Structure formats: C-alpha cells, structure tokens
mmCIF file as Biopython writes it, N, C-alpha, C and O atoms, coordinates in Angstrom:
data_model
#
loop_
_atom_site.group_PDB
_atom_site.id
_atom_site.type_symbol
_atom_site.label_atom_id
_atom_site.label_alt_id
_atom_site.label_comp_id
_atom_site.label_asym_id
_atom_site.label_entity_id
_atom_site.label_seq_id
_atom_site.pdbx_PDB_ins_code
_atom_site.Cartn_x
_atom_site.Cartn_y
_atom_site.Cartn_z
_atom_site.occupancy
_atom_site.B_iso_or_equiv
_atom_site.auth_seq_id
_atom_site.auth_asym_id
_atom_site.pdbx_PDB_model_num
ATOM 1   N N  . UNK A ? 1  ? 102.241 120.059 96.675  1.0 0.0 1  A 1 
ATOM 2   C CA . UNK A ? 1  ? 101.484 121.089 95.442  1.0 0.0 1  A 1 
ATOM 3   C C  . UNK A ? 1  ? 100.089 121.588 96.188  1.0 0.0 1  A 1 
ATOM 4   O O  . UNK A ? 1  ? 99.166  120.938 96.680  1.0 0.0 1  A 1 
ATOM 5   N N  . UNK A ? 2  ? 100.345 123.175 96.052  1.0 0.0 2  A 1 
ATOM 6   C CA . UNK A ? 2  ? 99.572  123.816 96.571  1.0 0.0 2  A 1 
ATOM 7   C C  . UNK A ? 2  ? 97.718  123.274 96.658  1.0 0.0 2  A 1 
ATOM 8   O O  . UNK A ? 2  ? 97.457  122.594 95.666  1.0 0.0 2  A 1 
ATOM 9   N N  . UNK A ? 3  ? 96.788  123.407 97.376  1.0 0.0 3  A 1 
ATOM 10  C CA . UNK A ? 3  ? 95.330  122.286 96.965  1.0 0.0 3  A 1 
ATOM 11  C C  . UNK A ? 3  ? 94.920  123.851 95.918  1.0 0.0 3  A 1 
ATOM 12  O O  . UNK A ? 3  ? 95.781  124.725 95.819  1.0 0.0 3  A 1 
ATOM 13  N N  . UNK A ? 4  ? 94.140  123.942 95.520  1.0 0.0 4  A 1 
ATOM 14  C CA . UNK A ? 4  ? 93.612  125.309 94.201  1.0 0.0 4  A 1 
ATOM 15  C C  . UNK A ? 4  ? 92.481  125.739 95.559  1.0 0.0 4  A 1 
ATOM 16  O O  . UNK A ? 4  ? 91.655  126.457 94.995  1.0 0.0 4  A 1 
ATOM 17  N N  . UNK A ? 5  ? 92.250  125.680 96.403  1.0 0.0 5  A 1 
ATOM 18  C CA . UNK A ? 5  ? 91.149  126.617 97.210  1.0 0.0 5  A 1 
ATOM 19  C C  . UNK A ? 5  ? 92.084  127.723 97.448  1.0 0.0 5  A 1 
ATOM 20  O O  . UNK A ? 5  ? 91.590  128.762 97.886  1.0 0.0 5  A 1 
ATOM 21  N N  . UNK A ? 6  ? 93.636  127.674 97.188  1.0 0.0 6  A 1 
ATOM 22  C CA . UNK A ? 6  ? 94.000  128.854 97.568  1.0 0.0 6  A 1 
ATOM 23  C C  . UNK A ? 6  ? 94.696  129.629 96.834  1.0 0.0 6  A 1 
ATOM 24  O O  . UNK A ? 6  ? 95.366  130.528 97.342  1.0 0.0 6  A 1 
ATOM 25  N N  . UNK A ? 7  ? 94.656  129.398 95.407  1.0 0.0 7  A 1 
ATOM 26  C CA . UNK A ? 7  ? 94.475  130.290 94.161  1.0 0.0 7  A 1 
ATOM 27  C C  . UNK A ? 7  ? 93.367  130.969 94.035  1.0 0.0 7  A 1 
ATOM 28  O O  . UNK A ? 7  ? 92.417  130.674 94.760  1.0 0.0 7  A 1 
ATOM 29  N N  . UNK A ? 8  ? 93.292  131.702 93.373  1.0 0.0 8  A 1 
ATOM 30  C CA . UNK A ? 8  ? 91.942  133.172 93.001  1.0 0.0 8  A 1 
ATOM 31  C C  . UNK A ? 8  ? 91.748  132.553 91.894  1.0 0.0 8  A 1 
ATOM 32  O O  . UNK A ? 8  ? 92.554  132.209 91.030  1.0 0.0 8  A 1 
ATOM 33  N N  . UNK A ? 9  ? 90.377  132.399 91.982  1.0 0.0 9  A 1 
ATOM 34  C CA . UNK A ? 9  ? 89.175  132.410 91.010  1.0 0.0 9  A 1 
ATOM 35  C C  . UNK A ? 9  ? 89.058  133.336 89.565  1.0 0.0 9  A 1 
ATOM 36  O O  . UNK A ? 9  ? 89.228  134.525 89.834  1.0 0.0 9  A 1 
ATOM 37  N N  . UNK A ? 10 ? 88.867  133.153 88.435  1.0 0.0 10 A 1 
ATOM 38  C CA . UNK A ? 10 ? 88.238  134.318 87.947  1.0 0.0 10 A 1 
ATOM 39  C C  . UNK A ? 10 ? 87.228  135.024 88.084  1.0 0.0 10 A 1 
ATOM 40  O O  . UNK A ? 10 ? 86.695  135.048 86.975  1.0 0.0 10 A 1 
ATOM 41  N N  . UNK A ? 11 ? 86.543  135.721 88.913  1.0 0.0 11 A 1 
ATOM 42  C CA . UNK A ? 11 ? 85.092  135.665 88.857  1.0 0.0 11 A 1 
ATOM 43  C C  . UNK A ? 11 ? 84.594  136.413 88.111  1.0 0.0 11 A 1 
ATOM 44  O O  . UNK A ? 11 ? 84.138  137.167 88.971  1.0 0.0 11 A 1 
ATOM 45  N N  . UNK A ? 12 ? 84.180  137.006 86.866  1.0 0.0 12 A 1 
ATOM 46  C CA . UNK A ? 12 ? 83.993  137.648 85.823  1.0 0.0 12 A 1 
ATOM 47  C C  . UNK A ? 12 ? 84.186  137.064 84.338  1.0 0.0 12 A 1 
ATOM 48  O O  . UNK A ? 12 ? 84.845  136.027 84.413  1.0 0.0 12 A 1 
ATOM 49  N N  . UNK A ? 13 ? 83.929  137.294 83.363  1.0 0.0 13 A 1 
ATOM 50  C CA . UNK A ? 13 ? 84.420  136.887 81.801  1.0 0.0 13 A 1 
ATOM 51  C C  . UNK A ? 13 ? 85.649  137.702 82.118  1.0 0.0 13 A 1 
ATOM 52  O O  . UNK A ? 13 ? 85.552  138.450 83.091  1.0 0.0 13 A 1 
ATOM 53  N N  . UNK A ? 14 ? 86.610  137.684 81.561  1.0 0.0 14 A 1 
ATOM 54  C CA . UNK A ? 14 ? 88.026  137.984 81.432  1.0 0.0 14 A 1 
ATOM 55  C C  . UNK A ? 14 ? 87.555  139.138 79.866  1.0 0.0 14 A 1 
ATOM 56  O O  . UNK A ? 14 ? 86.912  138.828 78.862  1.0 0.0 14 A 1 
ATOM 57  N N  . UNK A ? 15 ? 88.036  140.143 80.152  1.0 0.0 15 A 1 
ATOM 58  C CA . UNK A ? 15 ? 87.894  141.448 79.331  1.0 0.0 15 A 1 
ATOM 59  C C  . UNK A ? 15 ? 89.652  141.531 78.410  1.0 0.0 15 A 1 
ATOM 60  O O  . UNK A ? 15 ? 90.771  141.796 78.848  1.0 0.0 15 A 1 
ATOM 61  N N  . UNK A ? 16 ? 89.157  141.165 77.009  1.0 0.0 16 A 1 
ATOM 62  C CA . UNK A ? 16 ? 90.609  141.164 75.986  1.0 0.0 16 A 1 
ATOM 63  C C  . UNK A ? 16 ? 90.545  142.618 75.389  1.0 0.0 16 A 1 
ATOM 64  O O  . UNK A ? 16 ? 89.663  142.951 74.597  1.0 0.0 16 A 1 
ATOM 65  N N  . UNK A ? 17 ? 91.408  143.347 75.766  1.0 0.0 17 A 1 
ATOM 66  C CA . UNK A ? 17 ? 91.616  144.584 74.822  1.0 0.0 17 A 1 
ATOM 67  C C  . UNK A ? 17 ? 92.887  144.792 74.280  1.0 0.0 17 A 1 
ATOM 68  O O  . UNK A ? 17 ? 93.793  144.064 74.688  1.0 0.0 17 A 1 
ATOM 69  N N  . UNK A ? 18 ? 93.047  145.356 73.724  1.0 0.0 18 A 1 
ATOM 70  C CA . UNK A ? 18 ? 94.659  145.841 72.855  1.0 0.0 18 A 1 
ATOM 71  C C  . UNK A ? 18 ? 96.060  146.015 73.931  1.0 0.0 18 A 1 
ATOM 72  O O  . UNK A ? 18 ? 96.344  147.093 74.452  1.0 0.0 18 A 1 
ATOM 73  N N  . UNK A ? 19 ? 96.919  144.633 74.157  1.0 0.0 19 A 1 
ATOM 74  C CA . UNK A ? 19 ? 98.013  145.190 74.124  1.0 0.0 19 A 1 
ATOM 75  C C  . UNK A ? 19 ? 98.285  144.360 75.731  1.0 0.0 19 A 1 
ATOM 76  O O  . UNK A ? 19 ? 99.348  143.935 76.184  1.0 0.0 19 A 1 
ATOM 77  N N  . UNK A ? 20 ? 96.769  144.328 76.401  1.0 0.0 20 A 1 
ATOM 78  C CA . UNK A ? 20 ? 96.661  143.796 77.541  1.0 0.0 20 A 1 
ATOM 79  C C  . UNK A ? 20 ? 94.979  143.315 78.357  1.0 0.0 20 A 1 
ATOM 80  O O  . UNK A ? 20 ? 94.099  144.175 78.384  1.0 0.0 20 A 1 
ATOM 81  N N  . UNK A ? 21 ? 94.725  141.988 78.930  1.0 0.0 21 A 1 
ATOM 82  C CA . UNK A ? 21 ? 93.621  141.161 79.743  1.0 0.0 21 A 1 
ATOM 83  C C  . UNK A ? 21 ? 93.566  142.278 80.917  1.0 0.0 21 A 1 
ATOM 84  O O  . UNK A ? 21 ? 94.437  143.066 81.285  1.0 0.0 21 A 1 
ATOM 85  N N  . UNK A ? 22 ? 91.843  142.014 81.514  1.0 0.0 22 A 1 
ATOM 86  C CA . UNK A ? 22 ? 91.818  142.500 82.391  1.0 0.0 22 A 1 
ATOM 87  C C  . UNK A ? 22 ? 90.461  142.045 82.693  1.0 0.0 22 A 1 
ATOM 88  O O  . UNK A ? 22 ? 89.410  142.208 82.072  1.0 0.0 22 A 1 
ATOM 89  N N  . UNK A ? 23 ? 90.858  141.118 84.364  1.0 0.0 23 A 1 
ATOM 90  C CA . UNK A ? 23 ? 89.859  140.251 85.053  1.0 0.0 23 A 1 
ATOM 91  C C  . UNK A ? 23 ? 90.162  140.195 86.107  1.0 0.0 23 A 1 
ATOM 92  O O  . UNK A ? 23 ? 91.270  140.150 86.641  1.0 0.0 23 A 1 
ATOM 93  N N  . UNK A ? 24 ? 88.370  140.194 86.792  1.0 0.0 24 A 1 
ATOM 94  C CA . UNK A ? 24 ? 88.478  140.525 88.305  1.0 0.0 24 A 1 
ATOM 95  C C  . UNK A ? 24 ? 88.142  138.863 88.646  1.0 0.0 24 A 1 
ATOM 96  O O  . UNK A ? 24 ? 87.381  137.997 88.214  1.0 0.0 24 A 1 
ATOM 97  N N  . UNK A ? 25 ? 89.280  138.996 89.777  1.0 0.0 25 A 1 
ATOM 98  C CA . UNK A ? 25 ? 89.198  137.759 90.721  1.0 0.0 25 A 1 
ATOM 99  C C  . UNK A ? 25 ? 88.860  137.480 91.896  1.0 0.0 25 A 1 
ATOM 100 O O  . UNK A ? 25 ? 88.695  138.337 92.764  1.0 0.0 25 A 1 
ATOM 101 N N  . UNK A ? 26 ? 88.749  136.536 92.025  1.0 0.0 26 A 1 
ATOM 102 C CA . UNK A ? 26 ? 88.208  136.362 94.001  1.0 0.0 26 A 1 
ATOM 103 C C  . UNK A ? 26 ? 89.242  135.708 94.206  1.0 0.0 26 A 1 
ATOM 104 O O  . UNK A ? 26 ? 89.620  134.683 93.639  1.0 0.0 26 A 1 
ATOM 105 N N  . UNK A ? 27 ? 89.812  136.401 95.180  1.0 0.0 27 A 1 
ATOM 106 C CA . UNK A ? 27 ? 90.656  135.447 96.514  1.0 0.0 27 A 1 
ATOM 107 C C  . UNK A ? 27 ? 90.008  134.731 96.890  1.0 0.0 27 A 1 
ATOM 108 O O  . UNK A ? 27 ? 88.800  134.519 96.788  1.0 0.0 27 A 1 
ATOM 109 N N  . UNK A ? 28 ? 91.087  134.127 97.551  1.0 0.0 28 A 1 
ATOM 110 C CA . UNK A ? 28 ? 91.037  132.927 98.418  1.0 0.0 28 A 1 
ATOM 111 C C  . UNK A ? 28 ? 90.328  133.185 99.788  1.0 0.0 28 A 1 
ATOM 112 O O  . UNK A ? 28 ? 89.699  132.280 100.335 1.0 0.0 28 A 1 
ATOM 113 N N  . UNK A ? 29 ? 90.478  134.912 100.543 1.0 0.0 29 A 1 
ATOM 114 C CA . UNK A ? 29 ? 89.764  135.070 101.935 1.0 0.0 29 A 1 
ATOM 115 C C  . UNK A ? 29 ? 88.173  136.295 101.089 1.0 0.0 29 A 1 
ATOM 116 O O  . UNK A ? 29 ? 87.793  137.291 101.704 1.0 0.0 29 A 1 
ATOM 117 N N  . UNK A ? 30 ? 87.617  135.936 99.880  1.0 0.0 30 A 1 
ATOM 118 C CA . UNK A ? 30 ? 86.562  136.491 99.656  1.0 0.0 30 A 1 
ATOM 119 C C  . UNK A ? 30 ? 86.867  137.577 99.115  1.0 0.0 30 A 1 
ATOM 120 O O  . UNK A ? 30 ? 85.902  137.637 98.352  1.0 0.0 30 A 1 
ATOM 121 N N  . UNK A ? 31 ? 87.438  138.478 98.904  1.0 0.0 31 A 1 
ATOM 122 C CA . UNK A ? 31 ? 87.702  139.411 98.393  1.0 0.0 31 A 1 
ATOM 123 C C  . UNK A ? 31 ? 87.564  139.593 97.096  1.0 0.0 31 A 1 
ATOM 124 O O  . UNK A ? 31 ? 87.274  138.559 96.496  1.0 0.0 31 A 1 
ATOM 125 N N  . UNK A ? 32 ? 87.670  140.548 96.445  1.0 0.0 32 A 1 
ATOM 126 C CA . UNK A ? 32 ? 87.258  141.175 95.228  1.0 0.0 32 A 1 
ATOM 127 C C  . UNK A ? 32 ? 88.320  141.696 94.637  1.0 0.0 32 A 1 
ATOM 128 O O  . UNK A ? 32 ? 88.465  142.721 95.303  1.0 0.0 32 A 1 
ATOM 129 N N  . UNK A ? 33 ? 89.229  141.697 93.783  1.0 0.0 33 A 1 
ATOM 130 C CA . UNK A ? 33 ? 90.693  142.801 93.142  1.0 0.0 33 A 1 
ATOM 131 C C  . UNK A ? 33 ? 90.937  142.017 91.966  1.0 0.0 33 A 1 
ATOM 132 O O  . UNK A ? 33 ? 91.150  140.813 91.828  1.0 0.0 33 A 1 
ATOM 133 N N  . UNK A ? 34 ? 90.850  143.073 91.055  1.0 0.0 34 A 1 
ATOM 134 C CA . UNK A ? 34 ? 91.039  143.280 89.567  1.0 0.0 34 A 1 
ATOM 135 C C  . UNK A ? 34 ? 92.361  143.369 88.975  1.0 0.0 34 A 1 
ATOM 136 O O  . UNK A ? 34 ? 92.835  144.489 88.779  1.0 0.0 34 A 1 
ATOM 137 N N  . UNK A ? 35 ? 92.834  142.615 88.751  1.0 0.0 35 A 1 
ATOM 138 C CA . UNK A ? 35 ? 94.302  142.466 87.666  1.0 0.0 35 A 1 
ATOM 139 C C  . UNK A ? 35 ? 94.176  142.932 85.977  1.0 0.0 35 A 1 
ATOM 140 O O  . UNK A ? 35 ? 93.279  143.001 85.137  1.0 0.0 35 A 1 
ATOM 141 N N  . UNK A ? 36 ? 95.452  143.161 86.042  1.0 0.0 36 A 1 
ATOM 142 C CA . UNK A ? 36 ? 95.490  143.859 84.221  1.0 0.0 36 A 1 
ATOM 143 C C  . UNK A ? 36 ? 97.156  143.541 83.987  1.0 0.0 36 A 1 
ATOM 144 O O  . UNK A ? 36 ? 98.188  143.962 84.510  1.0 0.0 36 A 1 
ATOM 145 N N  . UNK A ? 37 ? 96.807  142.477 82.813  1.0 0.0 37 A 1 
ATOM 146 C CA . UNK A ? 37 ? 97.562  142.079 82.295  1.0 0.0 37 A 1 
ATOM 147 C C  . UNK A ? 37 ? 98.398  142.126 81.168  1.0 0.0 37 A 1 
ATOM 148 O O  . UNK A ? 37 ? 97.991  141.642 80.113  1.0 0.0 37 A 1 
ATOM 149 N N  . UNK A ? 38 ? 99.502  142.636 81.241  1.0 0.0 38 A 1 
ATOM 150 C CA . UNK A ? 38 ? 100.198 142.879 80.113  1.0 0.0 38 A 1 
ATOM 151 C C  . UNK A ? 38 ? 101.529 141.964 80.015  1.0 0.0 38 A 1 
ATOM 152 O O  . UNK A ? 38 ? 102.007 141.525 81.062  1.0 0.0 38 A 1 
ATOM 153 N N  . UNK A ? 39 ? 102.275 141.601 78.480  1.0 0.0 39 A 1 
ATOM 154 C CA . UNK A ? 39 ? 103.135 141.201 78.431  1.0 0.0 39 A 1 
ATOM 155 C C  . UNK A ? 39 ? 104.579 141.410 79.095  1.0 0.0 39 A 1 
ATOM 156 O O  . UNK A ? 39 ? 105.480 140.636 79.416  1.0 0.0 39 A 1 
ATOM 157 N N  . UNK A ? 40 ? 104.345 143.254 79.179  1.0 0.0 40 A 1 
ATOM 158 C CA . UNK A ? 40 ? 105.724 143.686 79.503  1.0 0.0 40 A 1 
ATOM 159 C C  . UNK A ? 40 ? 105.923 143.497 81.401  1.0 0.0 40 A 1 
ATOM 160 O O  . UNK A ? 40 ? 106.908 143.448 82.138  1.0 0.0 40 A 1 
ATOM 161 N N  . UNK A ? 41 ? 104.340 143.431 81.641  1.0 0.0 41 A 1 
ATOM 162 C CA . UNK A ? 41 ? 105.184 143.451 83.439  1.0 0.0 41 A 1 
ATOM 163 C C  . UNK A ? 41 ? 104.744 141.354 83.560  1.0 0.0 41 A 1 
ATOM 164 O O  . UNK A ? 41 ? 105.467 140.583 84.191  1.0 0.0 41 A 1 
ATOM 165 N N  . UNK A ? 42 ? 103.834 141.036 83.019  1.0 0.0 42 A 1 
ATOM 166 C CA . UNK A ? 42 ? 103.857 139.358 83.199  1.0 0.0 42 A 1 
ATOM 167 C C  . UNK A ? 42 ? 104.167 138.794 82.577  1.0 0.0 42 A 1 
ATOM 168 O O  . UNK A ? 42 ? 103.380 137.856 82.705  1.0 0.0 42 A 1 
ATOM 169 N N  . UNK A ? 43 ? 105.066 138.431 81.552  1.0 0.0 43 A 1 
ATOM 170 C CA . UNK A ? 43 ? 105.229 138.300 80.737  1.0 0.0 43 A 1 
ATOM 171 C C  . UNK A ? 43 ? 104.315 137.149 79.619  1.0 0.0 43 A 1 
ATOM 172 O O  . UNK A ? 43 ? 103.113 136.926 79.768  1.0 0.0 43 A 1 
ATOM 173 N N  . UNK A ? 44 ? 105.041 136.609 78.683  1.0 0.0 44 A 1 
ATOM 174 C CA . UNK A ? 44 ? 104.535 136.458 77.899  1.0 0.0 44 A 1 
ATOM 175 C C  . UNK A ? 44 ? 103.819 134.991 77.567  1.0 0.0 44 A 1 
ATOM 176 O O  . UNK A ? 44 ? 103.164 134.821 76.539  1.0 0.0 44 A 1 
ATOM 177 N N  . UNK A ? 45 ? 104.030 133.933 78.589  1.0 0.0 45 A 1 
ATOM 178 C CA . UNK A ? 45 ? 103.189 133.059 78.527  1.0 0.0 45 A 1 
ATOM 179 C C  . UNK A ? 45 ? 102.132 133.544 79.497  1.0 0.0 45 A 1 
ATOM 180 O O  . UNK A ? 45 ? 100.989 133.317 79.102  1.0 0.0 45 A 1 
ATOM 181 N N  . UNK A ? 46 ? 102.206 134.026 80.417  1.0 0.0 46 A 1 
ATOM 182 C CA . UNK A ? 46 ? 101.556 134.942 81.414  1.0 0.0 46 A 1 
ATOM 183 C C  . UNK A ? 46 ? 100.083 135.364 81.077  1.0 0.0 46 A 1 
ATOM 184 O O  . UNK A ? 46 ? 99.008  135.024 81.571  1.0 0.0 46 A 1 
ATOM 185 N N  . UNK A ? 47 ? 100.513 136.483 79.754  1.0 0.0 47 A 1 
ATOM 186 C CA . UNK A ? 47 ? 99.519  136.763 79.165  1.0 0.0 47 A 1 
ATOM 187 C C  . UNK A ? 47 ? 98.794  135.986 77.988  1.0 0.0 47 A 1 
ATOM 188 O O  . UNK A ? 47 ? 97.722  136.443 77.594  1.0 0.0 47 A 1 
ATOM 189 N N  . UNK A ? 48 ? 99.209  135.065 77.516  1.0 0.0 48 A 1 
ATOM 190 C CA . UNK A ? 48 ? 98.714  134.459 76.383  1.0 0.0 48 A 1 
ATOM 191 C C  . UNK A ? 48 ? 97.824  133.517 77.418  1.0 0.0 48 A 1 
ATOM 192 O O  . UNK A ? 48 ? 96.624  133.498 77.145  1.0 0.0 48 A 1 
ATOM 193 N N  . UNK A ? 49 ? 98.186  132.822 78.434  1.0 0.0 49 A 1 
ATOM 194 C CA . UNK A ? 49 ? 97.554  131.849 79.414  1.0 0.0 49 A 1 
ATOM 195 C C  . UNK A ? 49 ? 96.477  132.644 79.433  1.0 0.0 49 A 1 
ATOM 196 O O  . UNK A ? 49 ? 95.678  132.292 78.565  1.0 0.0 49 A 1 
ATOM 197 N N  . UNK A ? 50 ? 95.867  134.214 80.490  1.0 0.0 50 A 1 
ATOM 198 C CA . UNK A ? 50 ? 95.269  135.114 80.851  1.0 0.0 50 A 1 
ATOM 199 C C  . UNK A ? 50 ? 94.030  135.355 79.552  1.0 0.0 50 A 1 
ATOM 200 O O  . UNK A ? 50 ? 92.836  135.476 79.824  1.0 0.0 50 A 1 
ATOM 201 N N  . UNK A ? 51 ? 94.536  135.393 78.238  1.0 0.0 51 A 1 
ATOM 202 C CA . UNK A ? 51 ? 93.752  135.927 77.463  1.0 0.0 51 A 1 
ATOM 203 C C  . UNK A ? 51 ? 92.293  134.578 76.826  1.0 0.0 51 A 1 
ATOM 204 O O  . UNK A ? 51 ? 91.217  134.813 76.276  1.0 0.0 51 A 1 
ATOM 205 N N  . UNK A ? 52 ? 93.106  132.877 77.344  1.0 0.0 52 A 1 
ATOM 206 C CA . UNK A ? 52 ? 92.147  131.707 77.400  1.0 0.0 52 A 1 
ATOM 207 C C  . UNK A ? 52 ? 91.526  131.235 78.555  1.0 0.0 52 A 1 
ATOM 208 O O  . UNK A ? 52 ? 91.051  130.102 78.632  1.0 0.0 52 A 1 
ATOM 209 N N  . UNK A ? 53 ? 91.502  132.391 79.827  1.0 0.0 53 A 1 
ATOM 210 C CA . UNK A ? 53 ? 90.389  131.946 81.056  1.0 0.0 53 A 1 
ATOM 211 C C  . UNK A ? 53 ? 89.096  132.081 80.812  1.0 0.0 53 A 1 
ATOM 212 O O  . UNK A ? 53 ? 88.688  132.851 79.943  1.0 0.0 53 A 1 
ATOM 213 N N  . UNK A ? 54 ? 88.340  131.374 81.524  1.0 0.0 54 A 1 
ATOM 214 C CA . UNK A ? 54 ? 86.719  131.669 81.521  1.0 0.0 54 A 1 
ATOM 215 C C  . UNK A ? 54 ? 86.651  131.936 83.041  1.0 0.0 54 A 1 
ATOM 216 O O  . UNK A ? 54 ? 87.549  131.966 83.883  1.0 0.0 54 A 1 
ATOM 217 N N  . UNK A ? 55 ? 85.243  132.132 83.145  1.0 0.0 55 A 1 
ATOM 218 C CA . UNK A ? 55 ? 84.238  132.140 84.339  1.0 0.0 55 A 1 
ATOM 219 C C  . UNK A ? 55 ? 84.265  130.809 85.477  1.0 0.0 55 A 1 
ATOM 220 O O  . UNK A ? 55 ? 83.571  129.798 85.589  1.0 0.0 55 A 1 
ATOM 221 N N  . UNK A ? 56 ? 85.494  131.390 86.285  1.0 0.0 56 A 1 
ATOM 222 C CA . UNK A ? 56 ? 85.247  130.582 87.163  1.0 0.0 56 A 1 
ATOM 223 C C  . UNK A ? 56 ? 86.639  129.550 87.329  1.0 0.0 56 A 1 
ATOM 224 O O  . UNK A ? 56 ? 86.814  128.989 88.410  1.0 0.0 56 A 1 
ATOM 225 N N  . UNK A ? 57 ? 87.680  129.325 86.110  1.0 0.0 57 A 1 
ATOM 226 C CA . UNK A ? 57 ? 88.975  129.219 86.130  1.0 0.0 57 A 1 
ATOM 227 C C  . UNK A ? 57 ? 89.815  129.619 87.382  1.0 0.0 57 A 1 
ATOM 228 O O  . UNK A ? 57 ? 89.604  130.647 88.026  1.0 0.0 57 A 1 
ATOM 229 N N  . UNK A ? 58 ? 90.875  128.623 87.689  1.0 0.0 58 A 1 
ATOM 230 C CA . UNK A ? 58 ? 92.097  129.390 88.370  1.0 0.0 58 A 1 
ATOM 231 C C  . UNK A ? 58 ? 93.098  129.775 88.242  1.0 0.0 58 A 1 
ATOM 232 O O  . UNK A ? 58 ? 94.041  129.156 87.750  1.0 0.0 58 A 1 
ATOM 233 N N  . UNK A ? 59 ? 93.108  130.919 88.672  1.0 0.0 59 A 1 
ATOM 234 C CA . UNK A ? 59 ? 94.731  132.038 88.654  1.0 0.0 59 A 1 
ATOM 235 C C  . UNK A ? 59 ? 95.869  131.871 89.603  1.0 0.0 59 A 1 
ATOM 236 O O  . UNK A ? 59 ? 96.011  132.632 90.561  1.0 0.0 59 A 1 
ATOM 237 N N  . UNK A ? 60 ? 96.597  130.986 89.375  1.0 0.0 60 A 1 
ATOM 238 C CA . UNK A ? 60 ? 97.508  130.531 90.133  1.0 0.0 60 A 1 
ATOM 239 C C  . UNK A ? 60 ? 98.350  131.165 90.176  1.0 0.0 60 A 1 
ATOM 240 O O  . UNK A ? 60 ? 99.410  130.625 90.493  1.0 0.0 60 A 1 
ATOM 241 N N  . UNK A ? 61 ? 98.353  133.170 89.783  1.0 0.0 61 A 1 
ATOM 242 C CA . UNK A ? 61 ? 99.284  133.599 89.983  1.0 0.0 61 A 1 
ATOM 243 C C  . UNK A ? 61 ? 99.823  134.703 90.863  1.0 0.0 61 A 1 
ATOM 244 O O  . UNK A ? 61 ? 98.906  134.810 91.677  1.0 0.0 61 A 1 
ATOM 245 N N  . UNK A ? 62 ? 100.232 135.100 91.018  1.0 0.0 62 A 1 
ATOM 246 C CA . UNK A ? 62 ? 100.240 136.317 93.011  1.0 0.0 62 A 1 
ATOM 247 C C  . UNK A ? 62 ? 100.634 137.251 92.036  1.0 0.0 62 A 1 
ATOM 248 O O  . UNK A ? 62 ? 101.167 136.864 90.996  1.0 0.0 62 A 1 
ATOM 249 N N  . UNK A ? 63 ? 100.381 138.703 92.314  1.0 0.0 63 A 1 
ATOM 250 C CA . UNK A ? 63 ? 100.027 139.892 91.704  1.0 0.0 63 A 1 
ATOM 251 C C  . UNK A ? 63 ? 101.346 140.725 91.994  1.0 0.0 63 A 1 
ATOM 252 O O  . UNK A ? 63 ? 101.556 141.404 92.999  1.0 0.0 63 A 1 
ATOM 253 N N  . UNK A ? 64 ? 102.057 140.568 91.087  1.0 0.0 64 A 1 
ATOM 254 C CA . UNK A ? 64 ? 103.479 141.051 91.086  1.0 0.0 64 A 1 
ATOM 255 C C  . UNK A ? 64 ? 103.702 142.873 91.413  1.0 0.0 64 A 1 
ATOM 256 O O  . UNK A ? 64 ? 103.200 143.729 90.684  1.0 0.0 64 A 1 
ATOM 257 N N  . UNK A ? 65 ? 104.336 143.109 92.336  1.0 0.0 65 A 1 
ATOM 258 C CA . UNK A ? 65 ? 104.060 144.495 93.515  1.0 0.0 65 A 1 
ATOM 259 C C  . UNK A ? 65 ? 105.469 145.522 92.255  1.0 0.0 65 A 1 
ATOM 260 O O  . UNK A ? 65 ? 105.793 146.682 92.508  1.0 0.0 65 A 1 
#
C-alpha cells in the first residue's frame, strides 16, 4: 500500500455543478491542479465519491490523459 503523502489533497472546497464536480488539488510536489470530474470520463463511483470530498481529503486517483 502506498503512503498517503503520494496522493493529491483537496486544497479548496469542491464545487458541485450540474453533471460535474470541480476540485482544486495540491499535488505531492506542491503544485496545484484543477480536476473536473464527470461521470462519463471518470466513472460513476469516482464521480459519486468526488462529490462527498471536503477540504483536506485525499484524492488517490490519477488524472486521465
């Protein structure tokens, strides 16, 4: 199992919009990145989980290319 400091953290409260969730994450190297999670791109389970996240929670998923 990987250590938690390799995962991104939610840096600000997530924004829930119609059909997608917008979140700003702090990466392990200290950079910020915005992820937009939709059901069609990330899958139903990840989409549902992303809507429940709070500021400071871990985001263990990698961004899809």
